PAFI-286682 format. One line per 4 residues: for each residue z, x, y of C-alpha. Coordinates in steps of 0.001 Angstrom, whole numbers. Layout:
Z,X,Y | ...
END
This chain:
84012,154707,104463 | 87821,155170,105399 | 87189,153343,108343 | 85770,150466,107582
88247,149552,105147 | 91372,150453,107362 | 89234,147496,109414 | 88851,145187,106913
92849,145966,105981 | 93816,145030,109498 | 91522,141821,109647 | 93278,140753,106553
96811,141607,107724 | 95898,139581,111174 | 94797,136707,109283 | 97971,136584,106846
100022,136698,110003 | 98306,134216,111795 | 98427,131665,108443 | 102476,132714,107942
102893,131778,111736 | 100978,128056,111466 | 103224,127095,108528 | 106007,128629,110066
104969,126334,112844 | 104472,123459,110291 | 107688,123820,108551 | 109644,123638,112193
107815,120758,112962 | 108443,118627,110082 | 112525,120087,110190 | 112071,118672,113693
110782,115577,112563 | 113049,115050,109862 | 116109,115736,112359 | 114939,113246,114521
113685,110320,112345 | 116265,107327,112066 | 115047,104940,110150 | 117123,101666,109740
116252,97982,108387 | 115190,94373,110079 | 114370,91467,108729 | 111146,89561,109668
109503,86151,108820 | 106345,84328,109317 | 103998,81636,107730 | 102994,83624,105247
103345,87268,103873 | 101015,89056,106390 | 101595,86998,109346 | 105387,87922,110656
107313,88489,113581 | 111300,89235,114277 | 113437,86228,112270 | 114940,83975,115132
118314,83963,115210 | 118695,87524,113522 | 120117,90532,115670 | 117875,93591,114331
118201,95955,112633 | 120473,94252,109869 | 121603,97767,108256 | 121976,101013,109592
123109,104553,108463 | 126140,103859,109994 | 126695,101111,107385 | 126890,103287,104641
130652,104186,103343 | 130042,106644,100460 | 127823,109252,102062 | 126958,110523,104993
123914,109063,105910 | 121082,109747,108376 | 119235,106903,108082 | 117902,103794,105935
114275,103137,104881 | 112292,101411,101939 | 113837,98646,101493 | 113444,96258,98711
115306,92984,97586 | 115732,90681,94884 | 117658,87581,94424 | 120047,86859,91862
122718,83962,90960 | 122586,82898,94370 | 122746,86225,96220 | 120362,88608,98337
120365,92122,96624 | 118794,94712,98545 | 118058,97904,97702 | 116889,100891,99831
116436,105044,100461 | 119103,106470,102398 | 119229,109910,103186 | 122315,112051,102116
122575,114890,104825 | 125382,116750,102572 | 123009,116706,99591 | 119775,117006,101945
118303,114405,99422 | 118011,110681,99685 | 119231,108367,97228 | 119280,104497,96035
121855,102724,97838 | 122515,98914,97376 | 123617,96053,100103 | 124517,92393,99652
124353,89425,101559 | 124479,85307,101206 | 122341,84060,104126 | 120384,87078,104894
122213,87427,107781 | 125079,89245,107437 | 125137,92243,105029 | 127782,93824,103172
126565,97403,102115 | 128062,98457,98360 | 127601,101782,97528 | 124949,104751,96033
123486,103115,92899 | 121060,105330,91536 | 121543,109426,92221 | 119555,111777,90995
118900,115288,91177 | 115438,114778,93275 | 114276,112937,95892 | 114519,109129,96106
112893,106676,97624 | 110741,102970,97843 | 113059,101483,95206 | 110112,98810,93693
112783,96685,92071 | 111585,93461,90500 | 112160,91067,87213 | 110356,90696,83888
111325,88683,81257 | 114653,88184,82775 | 115281,91617,82867 | 115567,93820,86310
113783,97253,86404 | 113074,99450,89752 | 110321,101679,89816 | 111749,104448,92565
109502,107080,94105 | 110337,109879,92400 | 107502,112293,92838 | 109584,115546,92985
110450,115016,89504 | 106816,115171,88831 | 106801,111656,87535 | 106868,107847,87834
109641,106659,85659 | 111135,103112,85024 | 114415,102079,85395 | 116025,98815,83927
119398,97846,84814 | 121997,98419,81854 | 124364,96166,84456 | 123288,94829,87621
123157,95784,90378 | 124594,99346,90006 | 123887,100350,86794 | 120413,102055,86559
118739,103734,83243 | 115460,105427,83268 | 113507,103814,79992 | 110405,105484,80205
108138,107591,81971 | 104879,105846,83344 | 102890,108831,84548 | 103787,111987,84656
102322,115685,85593 | 101511,118379,83374 | 98852,120486,84515 | 97016,118848,86726
97542,116774,90047 | 98690,112861,89483 | 98947,110259,91997 | 102843,109944,92051
103749,108560,95495 | 105254,105172,96662 | 104116,103512,93492 | 103624,99749,93115
103311,97302,90274 | 101985,94135,90056 | 101806,91523,87010 | 98227,90126,87593
96323,87519,84532 | 97712,89145,81625 | 97860,92587,82838 | 100195,95052,84582
98460,97004,87660 | 99813,100379,89126 | 99200,101920,92635 | 100024,105156,93923
98944,107469,95840 | 97597,111147,95856 | 98768,112884,99392 | 96573,115971,99236
93195,114182,99172 | 94761,110473,100897 | 93610,108278,98013 | 94656,105035,96615
94822,105584,92650 | 95423,102129,90045 | 96391,102752,86767 | 96230,99585,84045
98072,98423,81243 | 98963,95932,78788 | 102784,95964,78507 | 104779,97304,81476
105949,100204,79288 | 102439,101602,78891 | 100556,103344,78042 | 98837,103049,81286
95382,104464,81789 | 93531,105018,84814 | 91393,101986,85933 | 87482,102508,85699
87371,101572,89691 | 90520,104456,91024 | 90897,105268,93220 | 90159,102490,94939
91008,103789,98625 | 89558,107523,99140 | 89732,110070,102158 | 92241,107225,104262
95597,108614,105891 | 95409,105236,107321 | 95431,102597,104472 | 95583,104458,101327
99151,104694,101246 | 101271,101862,99738 | 103780,100110,102150 | 105684,98021,100140
105560,95176,97472 | 102190,93991,96319 | 102745,90047,96544 | 100979,86768,95795
100649,83798,97551 | 99510,80680,96067 | 96004,82136,94127 | 95724,84948,96633
97169,88971,96119 | 98181,90989,99134 | 98987,94401,99256 | 100380,96576,102056
99555,100102,103262 | 101564,102611,105819 | 99420,103998,108311 | 100152,107940,109367
98180,107701,112541 | 99011,108744,114918 | 102125,110094,113104 | 103797,109516,109875
104862,105776,109455 | 103414,104076,112542 | 102468,100698,111019 | 101782,99058,107844
98526,97146,107197 | 98047,94237,105027 | 94812,93948,102660 | 93534,90937,100544
92736,91636,97256 | 90024,89558,96225 | 89003,90700,92819 | 91290,92457,90112
90561,92882,86664 | 90556,95497,84052 | 87462,96892,85141 | 86733,95718,88909
88619,95937,92263 | 87916,94939,95628 | 89728,94162,98492 | 89394,93198,102232
91845,93741,105635 | 93681,90653,106370 | 93476,91532,110206 | 91810,93991,112314
95583,93871,113726 | 98674,95530,111365 | 100970,93183,110125 | 104073,95122,111152
104030,97828,113945 | 106283,99756,116590 | 108154,97168,118807 | 109296,97007,121947
113224,97349,120824 | 114901,100997,120330 | 115379,100393,116960 | 111731,100023,115642
110062,101479,118823 | 108324,104470,117215 | 106998,103144,114273 | 107477,100422,111012
106044,101481,107331 | 107553,99305,104530 | 106973,95174,104026 | 108832,93702,101452
107553,90043,101432 | 109362,86805,99782 | 108665,82919,99821 | 111686,81243,100805
112348,77493,99232 | 111188,75825,102033 | 108078,77462,102093 | 108639,80011,105171
108172,83615,103790 | 110829,86356,105272 | 110045,90283,105194 | 112572,93478,104945
111227,95772,107146 | 112135,99240,108550 | 111659,100856,111675 | 112026,104115,113382
114261,104537,116434 | 112981,105116,119386 | 114898,108317,120889 | 117167,110374,119103
120708,109312,117316 | 123515,111283,116524 | 125737,110069,113415
END
């Protein structure tokens, strides 16, 4: 009996050791990826939100970590833009290497070609990214990803563009897991819809509300994409072109942030949801240039007065770049 118990104990210790080694290896790989991954921001354009290519006359990237002046940034990513008072305002994630945490930065442009970095405009005690900025009823709002706070928060510009105040928690995690990653919101046919991603099961969830501030409830069709590390995680702005809604999904194969796909939302009501892929090719993917040679994962399209579409995008650098 003692021998059997000893064998069981040794087996358990060996198994525990293998588990610890595996987790340590995964942690080291994650740390190495975080050290190597250098994102920057570029500008694309096209005839519609899902047919995009590098904008002519633009030298990409338009914004890099070297442009950040008030923090030691290792990369900039997740661009979201809004036009205000004749200027283009760009909000984005910047990884502050001193804090080892991401914050929200701001840059401004008069012509989309030349961008002037401003400052960090939102800093919290937790990680921030994906600053989904939009206007509603004359007010400017932002829903950044702040999953480390175990919530999805709505911020309002008290003084645009550099004073943001949290005004309400849209979703929060209490005793059960809640989809919190990359929240993306859209107002459609009198209702608000919120897409967000649950990492552990790779599901895209959908919530609905009659008011932007809630209360929010899970949509009957949610999750609308299940068990997919290619097509479930939001990868940019949900945008309307004519009567058609499009959403973007970032693809984690063969590695995180390798490309982004476009989907046409064919049915979105308080009780139903349907979508279809716009193409068998991604909307953006790794390119031939150094700045985006390893991947792209965010698409923020905007229709210009002349009818063309521009999109703020991000790219993963091919190779290491010390700052």
